[in-house]
TILO-998662 format. One record per residue: residue in three letters; z, y, x of N, C-alpha, C, O, CB in turn. Coordinates in steps of 0.05 Angstrom, whole numbers, plus 5000, padded with zeros to 4 digits. Atoms other than C-alpha are relative to their C-alpha. Glycine has a CB too. Example, Ala and Ser with C-alpha at 12.3 -4.5 7.8 and 13.67 -1.06 7.14 Angstrom:
2
ala500049765018515649105246500050245018501350245039502550014980;ser499949764984514349795273501450224985501850444995497150095009;
% end
This chain:
474
unk500849774984903305222388497450134989497150374989499549915029;unk502549905011896305272357500550174976499350394972498149774994;unk499349855024899305502291501250275007500650474995501949844982;unk498749764992903606012327497950205011498150445005502149955022;unk502149824990897606292364498250114978497450344978498249855021;unk501649915023893606322300501450224985500250414977499449764981;unk498549795014899206712267500050265015499750475003502949914996;unk500049754983899507212325497250134999497050374998500849935029;unk502749895001892007282323499450144973498150354972497949785004;unk500349885026892107422248501550274999500450464988501149814978;unk498549755000897507952258498650215016498550455008502849955012;unk501549814984893408282313497650114985497150354987499249875027;unk502349915016887308302268500950204979499550394973498649764987;unk499049815020891508642214500450285012499650485000502649894988;unk499549744987893709192262497550135008497250385006501949965024;unk502549884992886709282289498650124975497550344976498249795013;unk501349905024884009352218501350264990500050454983500049794978;unk498649765009889409852199499450245018499250465008503149945000;unk500749784982887910262261497250114994496850354994500249905029;unk502749915006880510282245500050154973498650354970498149764999;unk499949885026882010442172501250285001500350474989501649834980;unk498749744997886711002192498150215013498050445005502649985017;unk501949824986881511292239497850104980497050334981498749865024;unk502149925020876311292182501250194979499950384971498849754987;unk498849845021881111572130500750285009500250484995502549874989;unk499149744990883912132173497950145017498350365027502649975016;unk502349894985877312242209497850094982498050304969499049805021;unk502349925016870712252172500750074971499750274960498049784999;unk499449955028873712212102501450284996500650444979501849784988;unk498549755003878612792111498450245010498450454999502749985015;unk501449784988874113212155497550084984497050314979499149935029;unk502549945015867613142115500650074970499050214958498249765001;unk499249945027871213172047497749954981496550144970501050294997;unk502450075016865812792008500250064970498250074957499449725004;unk499749955028868812931939500050304995502050445000502649874989;unk500349715002866213621922502050134980502750364983497250074991;unk498249895020870913701862502950035010504550154997500049824976;unk497350004989877113621907500150165025498250175041501049715005;unk499749844977879814081960501149845024501449605022501950244995;unk499150134976882313932030502749864997503149645007500250205023;unk497450135005889413792008499749744985501149554991501950204985;unk500550255016886913281957498949785018499649555015498250064977;unk501150204982882812932010502149905020502149665026497650125016;unk497850094982888812912057501849804984502449594995501750245010;unk498250175016893112612001498649734995499949524996500750144973;unk501450255005887712091984499849835025500149595024497350064988;unk500150154974887011902058502649875005502749635013499350195023;unk497350114996894511802062500549764981501449554989502250214996;unk499650215020894711391998498349755005499249535003499550104971;unk501850224994888710962016501049845025500949605025497150105005;unk498950134977891710812084502549844993502949615002500750205023;unk497550145008898410632052499349754984500549544987501850184984;unk500950235015894810172003499149775019499649545014497750074981;unk500850204981891609822062502449865014502349625018498150135022;unk497550124989898509722093501349814981502249604989502050235008;unk498850175020901109432028498449744996499549534992500350154974;unk501750235005895108972020500149805023500549565019497150094996;unk500250184977894808692091502849925010503249715022498450135022;unk497250064997902408722100500749875027501449635028500949824978;unk499150114975903608622175503049955000504550094987499350195023;unk497250095001910208272188501950225010504250255000500449765017;unk498349794989913008862228500050264984501450454991499250065029;unk500149765016911409362174500749944971499049894955497150135001;unk499250055028915509252111498750204981498150434989503150024997;unk501449835019912309542049501650264994500550474990499549854973;unk498449765004918210012039499650215022499650455017502949934997;unk500449824978917210302108497350144998497050385004500249845027;unk502749885004909810412093500250224979498950424980497949794992;unk499649805021912110782030501350255011500650475003501749884978;unk498749764988916711232071498050165017498050405016502449905018;unk502149864984910911382119498250164982497450384988498449795017;unk501849875019906511552059501350264991499950474990499449824977;unk498749765010911612042032500250225021499850465015502849944989;unk499949814978912512372100497350135005497250375009500949875025;unk502649894995905012452109499150184977497650384981498049785004;unk500749825023904212742039501450275002500250474996500849864973;unk498649744995909513262055498650155022498550405021503049955007;unk501449874979905713402119497550154989496650355001499249805022;unk502349875012899713572075500850214980499150304964498349794986;unk499049785017904014092038500049934970499950104953498350245004;unk499650085028904713681974502950074993504750055010499549694996;unk497349915008910913931935501949765001501349544994500050124972;unk497950204998917413551946500449864973500649624971502650125009;unk499450115026918413471871497949804990498449644973500350224980;unk502150195007911713111865500249745017500149525007497250135004;unk499950234981912412661927502349824993502049574994500150105028;unk497650165004919412441910500649964970502949884963502450135013;unk499650035029918512421834500849724992502349694973497550084985;unk499350285007919111661834503049955001504049784987498649815018;unk497150054996926311701857501750154979504150114978500950085028;unk498649885023928112141797499349854974500249924953499450294998;unk500950165023924811631751502349814991503849715008497549855005;unk498050195010929311201707499549725010501449565012500150004969;unk500750274991925610591732501649925025502749705027497049975006;unk498650064975928710631802503049964995504349785007499650225020;unk497150015005935710741774500849784980503149744975501050264990;unk499550265014935010121730499649775020501049575018498149974976;unk500650214981932209711787502449945018503149705022497650075018;unk497750044982938309811833502249854986503149644997501050275010;unk497950165014943509581781498949724993500449534993500950144975;unk501150265008938709021760500349805022500949575017497150034992;unk499650184977938908721830502949915000503549675005499350145026;unk497150074999946508751827500849824976502649664979501750255000;unk499550185023946508431757499449715008500949525004498450084975;unk500850274991942707841786501849895021502549655021497250015010;unk498150094979947307811846502649924988503849724997500450235021;unk497550075013953407811801499849734986501749574987500950224980;unk500450255014950607241760500149765019501249555014497450004984;unk500050214980949506841823502749965013503749745016497950065021;unk497550014984955907021860502349884984504049754995500750285009;unk497750105017960606861801499649714992501549594983500350174976;unk500550275010957306201786499049984972498449774962502549835003;unk501050005028955106421717497149904999496449764980500250284989;unk502850095000947806301736499849705002498249574988498550125023;unk500050304998949305581757500949884974499749674965501849915023;unk499050115025953205461693497850004978497349814964502550154990;unk502249985020947505711649497849815006496749684988498950294999;unk502250184992942505311689500749714993499049574982499550025030;unk499250275007946404671681499949954970499049744961502949945011;unk500050035029947204781607497149984989496549834971501450244986;unk502850015008939704911600498849735007497449614991498450225014;unk501050264992938104281639501149774983499749584976500749945029;unk498850205018942903871596498550004974497849784963502950054996;unk501349975026939604131533497149895002496149774983500050284991;unk502850074998932604001560499649725012497349625014498650205017;unk500250264988934103331593498650005027497849785036498549824982;unk501349994974931203561659497050004999495750015021501049785016;unk502950015002924103541633498850285007499750484996499049914972;unk501249754992919804081666498650134976498750384973497949965022;unk501349895024915904161601502050134981501750354972498449784985;unk497949895018922204251560501350255012501950444998502149794994;unk498849774987925204721611498250244998499150474994500649945030;unk501949785001918905141611500050134972499950374969497149915007;unk499949905027919205211535502650164995502650364982499849784979;unk497549865001926505411541499850275013501050475004502349845012;unk500349754985924605951592498450204983499050444984498649955026;unk501649825018919406231543501850124979501750364974497749854987;unk498249905021924706281489502050205011502550414999501549764987;unk498149824987929706601537498650275005499850485001501149885026;unk501549754994924407111559499650174975499950414976497449935013;unk500549855025922707301487502650124990502750354981498749824979;unk497449905010930107371468500850245016501750445005502249785002;unk499249774983931507821528498150244995498950474998500049925029;unk501949785006925208221510500950164975500550404973497249904996;unk498949875024928508371443502550165007503250364993500649804978;unk497449884993935008571478499650255017501150445015501849815013;unk500349784981932409031533497150065005495549875008501549945026;unk502849934994925909411546499449985029497050015037499450284990;unk500450004971926909351621499149735010500749545010502550095014;unk501050254988922508811652501649945025502149715031497050035006;unk498550044975926308921717502749874995503549695010500350275015;unk497450135007933008761685499649714992501149545001501350164977;unk500550285008930108141653499449825024500349595025497649994979;unk500650164976927407911720502549955016502949725026497950145017;unk497650034984934008031754501949794988503549675002501550275003;unk498350195013937407601702498849724998500349525001500650104972;unk501250265005932407041691499049865026499349625028497650034981;unk501150134977929206931759502049855017501449645028498650215017;unk498050164986935706721793500649734986501249535000502650165003;unk499650255015936506201738497649815006498049575009500150054970;unk502350164994929405961752500349885028499749655033497450164998;unk499650104973931105901826502049775000501649575013501050235019;unk498150225002937205481808498849754988499349534998502450094983;unk501250235013933105031763498149865020498249615022498450094975;unk501850114981927804931817501549845022500849615028498350225014;unk498550144979933004751870501549764989501749555003501950195014;unk498450225011937204321824498249764992499149534992501650094976;unk501850225006931103921803498849885025497349685024497750114982;unk501050114975929503811876497150045004495849885018500749715002;unk502949954997922504111872499550135027501150295037499050184978;unk500749904974919004271937499450304999498550404979497749845012;unk500649714998918204991961497050044996495449915009500950115027;unk502849925007911805301932498349764992495949764997498850145024;unk501550225011909804641901498750094974499450304963501749744996;unk501249925025905504641839502050014977501850174959497749804993;unk498050005020911504461797501850245001502550354980501749745002;unk498449764996915705021826498550244990499650414976500950035029;unk501649775008910105511816499650014970499750224958497249995014;unk500350015029909105271745502450124985502150294968499549714990;unk497649905013916305401724500350305004501050444986502549855010;unk499649724994916606071759498050184985498750394975499850055030;unk502149845014910006311729500349994970499650194956497249905008;unk499350005028912106091660502150214994501950364975501049714991;unk497949795003918406511668498850285003499550464988502349955020;unk501349744995914207081696498550094975498650334968498149985025;unk501549945024909707051635501950084977501550284963498349764991;unk498149955022915607021586501450275003502050404983502049784998;unk498749754995918807621619498150244996498950444985501250015029;unk501949784998912508051626498450044974498150274966498249965022;unk502249975019907707901569500850044971500050244960498349755002;unk499649975029910407791499501450264991500950364969501549774989;unk498549765007915008401500498250244995499150444983501950065022;unk501949785005908808851499499350014970498150214961497549975016;unk500750025028908108641426501650184982500950224959500149734991;unk498549815017913509111401500750245017500850245041502649864990;unk499849744987915009831417502150015022501750145042500650214980;unk497849994981921509711454500349745016502349695028502650054986;unk499950254985919709041486499450035029500049855045498049814988;unk500449934972917609371551499750305001499450444981497449855012;unk500349714997917010061580497250094993496750334991500850095028;unk502749925007909610041564499950144973498350324969498249754999;unk499949885027911210211491500750295001499150464992501949854982;unk499349714998915010861504498050165017497550395011502750025012;unk501949864984910011041559497550074983496550294984499249835025;unk502349955017904210961510500550224981498850404978499349744985;unk499449805020907611381457500250285013499450485001502549934985;unk499749744986909211921508497450125009497250365011501849965024;unk502649914991902011961531498150094977496250234982498649795017;unk501649925023899112041461500850284991503150364992500349794977;unk499449735011898512731431501649974974501749764962497350154994;unk498450015024903012921373498449934975499449794958501350284995;unk501750075023897212861324499549704999499549594977497450165002;unk500650294999895612151346502549834996502449614986498649925026;unk497450145003903011951346500950004971502649844963502150125018;unk499149975028903812161273499549744985497349634984498550234986;unk500150255015905311541231500449755017500549535006497449994987;unk499650234983906311091292503049965006504050055026498450035027;unk497150064996913510861283500249725012498249595019501550024974;unk499550264988916710231311498649784985497349614997503149945001;unk501150215016914309801253496950005003495749785007500850034971;unk502949994999907110041254498949915027497049765028499050294994;unk500850074973906409981329500349695004498449565014501750155021;unk499450284994909609291332498349814982497449604992503049944995;unk501650175018905909011271497149975011495949765009499950114972;unk502850014990899209181304499749845026497649725030499050285005;unk500350124973900708891373501449745004500849595023501150195020;unk498550244995905508311364498349755000498649575017502349974980;unk501750235002900207811343498149985024498049765036498450014974;unk501850024976895107981399501649915025500649755040498750265005;unk498550074976900607931452501149724999501349585020502250195004;unk499150285002903307271425497749815005498049605016501349954973;unk502450164994896207001427499549985030499049775041497550124986;unk500450004971895507211500502149835013501449685032500150295011;unk497950164989902206901516499449704997499649555016502750064988;unk500650285005900306241484497749905017497849685028499449954970;unk502350084984893606221520500749975029499749795043497750214997;unk499250024972896806351587501649755005501249615025501750255009;unk498350234997901905801576498349745000498749565015502149994979;unk501850235000896405301557498549985026498249765037498050034976;unk501450004974892505511619501849895022500949735039499150285007;unk498250094979898605401663500549704998500649565019502750154999;unk499750295003899704701634497649865010497849645023500649944970;unk502450134992892504531647499550015030498649815042497650124985;unk500549974971892204801718502149865017501449735037499850305007;unk497950104982898904591746501049724992502349595008502450194999;unk499450275009899803951705502949915006503349725020498049815014;unk497250074995907403931705500849724990502849614998501950204989;unk499350255011907403291664499949775020500949555015498249934977;unk500150204979906102911729502849915008503249705019498550105024;unk497350064992913602941740501349804980503549704986501750255001;unk498850185019914802501679501350164977501650404978502049825013;unk498949885023918102631613503050065003504150214987499649834976;unk497149954998925302621637500849975029501149755040501549804983;unk499250014972927402811708503049985000504550144987499150265015;unk497050034998934402571725501050235017499950295038500849735012;unk498749794985938803131748503049955000504450024981499450294988;unk497250084999945602871770501950234997504050214984500649855025;unk498249775001948503561778500350104971502450194964498950225017;unk499949915027946803721706501849814983502749894962497250024988;unk498450195015950603091683502950025008504649914994498949725004;unk497249974992956903271721501650174981500450354968500150105029;unk498249845017962803561685500350285012501050305036502749864996;unk499749734990962904311691502950084999504450014980498350204983;unk497249905001969504641709500250224979498250324970500950105027;unk499649785018972605151663498950265012499050295036503050034993;unk501049754989969405841669502150165016504450175007498950184977;unk498149834984972606271723500350274988498850354970499050025029;unk499549735010975406951710497550185006496850354989502550135013;unk502349844993969407261746497649944981496250134973499149955029;unk502250065019964406881702500550124973498650244961499849694997;unk499449895027967907091638499650315000498350414982502949944992;unk500349714999968207821659497150085003496250274990501750125024;unk502849944997961007811682498549964974496950134966498849825022;unk501450065025958707501617500750214979498950304964500849724989;unk499249805020962707991574498750285006497750414988503050035000;unk501149744993960308611612497050014996495950204984500650075030;unk502950015003953008401614499249974970497250074961498749785017;unk500550025029953408191541500350264985498750334968502049804988;unk499749735012956008881522497750185008496850344992502750125010;unk502349844991950409181564497549944982496250124974499449945029;unk502350075016945108791525500350104971498450194959499749695000;unk499549905027948408981459499450304999498450404979502949944992;unk500649724998947909701482497150064999496150244986501250125025;unk502949975001940509621495498949964971497350124961498649805019;unk501150085026939409291427500650214979499150254960501249744992;unk499249805021943109841388499450285008500550474997503049974995;unk500749724991940010441424499150184976499850414976497749985020;unk500749825023936810691358502450114985502250324972498249864981;unk497749915015943810751329501750215016502650405004501849764994;unk498349824985947511101386498550205017499650405025501949845018;unk501649814985941811441424500550015030499450195043500350264989;unk499450004972944611281493497749865015496949645007502749865006;unk502350114985939011161544500849755016503149705022498950215018;unk499550254985938210491580501250055027502949895036497449855003;unk498849954974939810811647503050044999504549945016498650255013;unk497249955003946511051623501549754994503749705005500550214977;unk498750255007948210381592500249825025502249695030498549854978;unk500150174976946110021656502050105021503449945033497250005013;unk498149894981950210501699502949944992504649875009499750305003;unk497350065009956410391656500749715005502949645013500250064970;unk499650294995955609631661500549955030502349795037497649844990;unk499650034971955009681737502850105008504149975024497850155016;unk497449894994961210111740502249804992504149765008500550274985;unk497950195009965209601700500049745017502149635021499449924971;unk500150234983962809031744501650045026502949865036497149935008;unk498449944976966009381804503050044992504749955007498950255014;unk497349945008972209621766501649744995503949735003500150184975;unk498650255006973908921743499749795021500449555017499049894973;unk500050174977972608611811497949785000497949605016502649875002;unk502250205000966408211792498350045025497349855037498350024975;unk501449934976962808571849501850165019503650305010497550174993;unk498549844979965508861914498050175015495650165010501549815019;unk501849824985962809381962497949865015495749975019501750175019;unk502050154985959208852001497549944985495449874997501249745010;unk502350065016954508741943497750205005495450135002500750014970;unk502149804994950709381962498249925023495949995024501250275005;unk501650104977948509062027498849734995496749665005501650015025;unk500850275004947908352003498249964975496549794975502449824998;unk501350055026945308421932497550164994496050104976501950044979;unk502249825006940108981935497949975022498549995046501050294998;unk502250004981933308911968499050295002497450384985497749804991;unk500749724998932509631992497150045007496050255000501850135020;unk502949974994925509512017498450024974496650184972499049765017;unk501450005025923309361946500650264985498950384972500849764983;unk499349765014927209951918498550245010497450404995503150065003;unk501549784988924010441967497049984993495750184987500450015030;unk502850055007917210131954499450104972497450254968499249715003;unk500549935028917710221879500450304996498850434981501849854981;unk499749715002920410931886497650155010496750354998502550095015;unk502549874989914411111930497749964981496150154977499449885027;unk502250065018909610781881500250184975498250294966500049714992;unk499749855025912511131820499550305004499250454985502849964989;unk500649724995911411801854497150075002496350305003501350085026;unk502949954998903911711857498750144976497050314980498649745006;unk501349865022902011921786500350315001498350454997501249914974;unk499849714997904912631796498350115023497250335021502950085004;unk501749914977901312671863497150014991495650204997500349815024;unk502750005010894712471830499450234982497350354983499449734986;unk500449775018895712991777499950275016498250445010502450024980;unk499849754985897513531828497450065015496650295018502349995020;unk502549964984891113421869497550004983495350044993499849795022;unk502349995017886613381808498449744998496249734987498150215008;unk501450254999884712651819499849874972497849744965501349815020;unk500050125027886712431748497850134983496449994969502750044987;unk502149865016882212961716497249925009495449904993500350315003;unk502650084989876512761762499149734989496849694981500050005031;unk500650265011876912041740499350014971497549874961502449815004;unk500649975029877112251667497250104995495850014978502150184987;unk502749895003870712661675497949795006495749804994499750245019;unk502050204993867212071707499949774980497749684973500649895028;unk499850255015869611501663499650044970498549864957502649875005;unk500149975029869911801593497149974989496849834969501050284992;unk502750055011862311841583499149715001497849624983498050175015;unk500750294997861611121607501349844977500049684964500849895027;unk498550165020867010851561499150074972498649884956503050065003;unk500749925028865111251498497249904993496649884969500250304997;unk502750095006857911011504500049724988497949644976498449995025;unk499950275011860210311482501649994974502149774964501149805020;unk498250005023864510531423498749914975500149854955501150284996;unk501350095024859210331373500549714993500249634970496950045002;unk499450285004861209601382502849945012503149965036497849815012;unk497250024991868709451386500349775021501849805040501849954977;unk499750224981867808781422498950095028500250045048498449754990;unk501249914975863109071475501850225012502250225037497250114995;unk498349794990867609681481502549895014503149975037500950194977;unk497650114988873809261495499449855026500849875046501449814980;unk500850144976870208811545499550195023500450145045497649824995;unk500649814980867509401583502450155010502950185034497850204990;unk497649844992873909821582502049835015502949925036501350114975;unk498150174986878409241602499049935028500549925047500649744984;unk501150074974873709041658500250235019500950205043497049924998;unk499849774983873509751685502850065010503350115033498850254986;unk497349924992880909881683501349795017502949855035501750054975;unk498850214983882809201713498750005027500149945047499749734986;unk501249974973877809301769501350225015501850205039497050064997;unk498649774987881209961783502849935010503950065027500150244982;unk497350084993887909601788500249905029502449885040501049784982;unk499950094972885909341857500850225019501750175041497349885008;unk499149774983887210041884502350154986503750304999497750195005;unk497849875015892010281829502349814998502549664979499050104972;unk497850195000898409911846502550124988504750014990500649925029;unk497749865012902910401809500549904972500550054953499650315001;unk499850125026903909911752497550064983497550014959502650094985;unk502349925015897010161733500450264985498850334968499249794981;unk499349765016900310801708497950235003497350354983502750105008;unk502149804999895111291736497649924983496450094969499150045029;unk502250095017889710871703500650034970498950124955499349705006;unk499249975028893610861638499950294992499050354970502949894996;unk500049725006894511611641497250114995496750264977501450165022;unk502849915003887011721650498949894974497650034959498349915025;unk501250125024885211231595501150134975499650184956500649705000;unk498849885024890111531545499050284995499250384973503049995001;unk501149735004887112211557497349984985496450194974499550135028;unk502450035016880811921524500649974970498849994954498549755010;unk499350085027884711771460498950194978497850094959503049984997;unk501049825022882812401419497049964996496149954973500650295007;unk502950035003875412331434499349724988497649714970498650035027;unk500650265010875411581421500949964971499749814956501449795017;unk499150015028879311671356497850114982497450014960502650164996;unk502249895016873512101331497749804998496249814978499050255014;unk502150205001868911511347500949744986499449554985499149935028;unk499150235016873211021306501749815016502449605005497749864990;unk498250174985877510721362502950094996503650305006499250015031;unk497349935006884710721338501750025026501349865044501349804981;unk498349984976890010951390501549745006502149695030501950224996;unk498550254995893610281381498349805016499449635030500949874974;unk501850174984887509941411500450075030500549905047497050034992;unk499549914973888610361474502749925009503249865033499650305003;unk497350094993896010191472500049705008501449625027501950044976;unk500350284992894009451475498849985028499849835044498249864980;unk501350004973889509581535502050105021502050005044497450175000;unk498049904981895109971568501949785009502549765033501650234987;unk498350234992899609361566498649805017499749695036501149874976;unk501750184984894008931593499850105029500049945048497249974988;unk500249884973893309411652502649955016502549875039499450304998;unk497450004986900709411669500949725007502549685026502150144983;unk499150284995901608651666498249865020499049655030500049854974;unk501950144983895508471708500849995029501650205040497250124997;unk499750034971896408201778498549755009498549554995503050005008;unk501350234989892407741821501049955029500349755041496950045000;unk498750034974896307851885502450185001502750364984498050075024;unk497449875001903208111903499950305001501350444987501749905022;unk500049714996901308811925499350154974499950394972498150085022;unk500949875024898308961856502350044980502050204961497849854988;unk497949995020904908871819502850015013503649815025499849774981;unk497250004991911909101839501649794986503649684998501250274996;unk498550215015914308601786499649735015501549585016499049984971;unk500450254985911108031826501650015026502749805034497049975006;unk498449984975914408291890502949954994504249815009499650285012;unk497250035007921208341856500649704994502649595003500850184976;unk499650285008920507641826500049825025501749645027497849914981;unk500250174976918407341893502550035017503549845029497650075016;unk497549964985924507661926502349854987503949725001500650305002;unk497850145014929207391872499849705002501849565002500150094971;unk500450294997926106701879500149925029499649685036497349934988;unk499850054971927006761955497549875012497649715031502449815005;unk502650104990919606611966499749714995497949585007499850065029;unk499950295003921005911940497949904980497149674982502749924992;unk501350115023916805861878496949995002495749785000500750154976;unk502949995000909606091885498950115026500350265041498950164976;unk501449894977904606251940497950204990497550234965498649775017;unk502249815008899006771940497849854985496649964966498950145025;unk502150165013894206211920500849954970499149974952499549745014;unk499050045027898506051859499750254983498950244960502949905000;unk500149755014898806781840497150084993496550194972501350235016;unk502849965005891206821846499149844975497749954958498349925025;unk500750165023890406251797501250114975500050114953501049715004;unk498749885023895406581751498450254990497950284966502950085007;unk501549765008891507241752497349934986496650064967499450165025;unk502550085013885006881735500549904972499049954953498649785017;unk499250095026888506541677500750234981500050224957502349815001;unk499349775016891207201653497450144990497250224967501750205017;unk502649885008884107491653498749844978497749964958498150025024;unk501250175020881506901614501450034973500150054952500049705009;unk498449975025887106961562499450274987499250284963503049975006;unk500449735011886007711554497250014987497050114964500250215022;unk502749985011878507641543499749824975498449914955497949915021;unk500150175024879307061494501550124977500750084953501149725006;unk498449885021884607441456498750234986499650324965502750095011;unk501449775012879708011441499149924972499250084953497750095017;unk501350085026876507611384502149984977501650104956498649735003;unk498150005021882707441343501450274996502250334974502149795005;unk498749745002885608131358498450194982499550324965500550125027;unk501849825016879608501329500149914971500350084953497249995010;unk499850105028879808051267502650094988502650174964499749695000;unk497449925010887208191259500250304994501250384973502349925020;unk499949715004886508941267498350084976499050274961499050155025;unk501749945023880908951216501549924974501350064954497349865001;unk498450095024885408561167502250204994502950244970501249725005;unk498049805005890709091177498950284992500350454983501750045025;unk501349745007885709661166500050195023499350425020501450124977;unk500049824976886509941237497150055009496550275018501649875023;unk502849974993879109821251498349964975499049804957499249805022;unk501850035023873409881202498149765004496449704987498350264996;
% end
């Protein structure tokens, strides 16, 4: 009873805080309009966005994040923001990859293909958590080579991680469960930033650079410059996770009776699912040859899953978390809104003089820039994309000061991968949903975020040495 009362009291405090915050945002902030460079419409939009961020951060049980996103879009329209700006996220390719990605994961689970792969992995690894974690790293890197979509990789790998956790009999949100899930999270998110098509960060970076700065930056040049720094960060994070969560406490060989049982022959659904998804990955991998976009390939694969009976109509209600889809669509619409109200330009005017003042020393420059942009991630939950857009606008000026654009591309990936709590990363939210809340807690994610920061800062030193060896930096 005491715990129940405490929970109700916490919920009441959340609502009281949100009410006070709303009163401040739509009262003094909007009425007084303290930012002289922005007009009334911009202040209304910022009040709406700040209130929505508060809803996402405190997350009352009765207010799903997707519902808060819908409220945000409605209030932005009330402030006369253009429809095409407010709903821009739902025309983004990201949303239309996320929906099929959920269904891919559902198909793998429903057909039994996920269980079969899990059992085979456990057999190969002998049930050892350490061996399984290394296998997950390898799987994450392989999938990073096959598809640039982190969301697709999560939809495919996280259900396998859930199977491994449950089949090993690990407790919900135990240190061992969190360790395996965070290893997989790292393998899915981090190393793929090392090559141009390993995550959407690469194409985003290239799209934000001017034509002059993009000249000479092909797949090989981009990847050669960034693959080593990102592999260093990955290795440092994994070492940190081993030290903090100490999975070796489980022993060198965990018995898993289910993994030792004889597997039945693959069902027709498993075979069809494997063939369709295999063809989908092959399509991703050969995109430079045929030029078909990932969204089109993903849509075709989803169509085939339904045509061949791997999925049925019920999958739309059972396999898709619409709260997450709506949340991400709302989030992805924020960069155009920031541009429309002039907030992006305002940040650039404020931050560029600060950042360029440290360009005389590359180490100091990177420490200051990374610290500033990651601090901003606590309010920029849009994958850090508004922050990335502002930072990349500095590229021409910084290039004149000797900072190569590829250095900013590295920082861009650091921004997009950083999270210290769920609200800061839609990828963390998606993973937690796919893991059914079983693997990590907010405390575990906090420890992970601190380890990520440590790895990033330590990786600055070998990265600068490597870039100088390549001739990128003088």
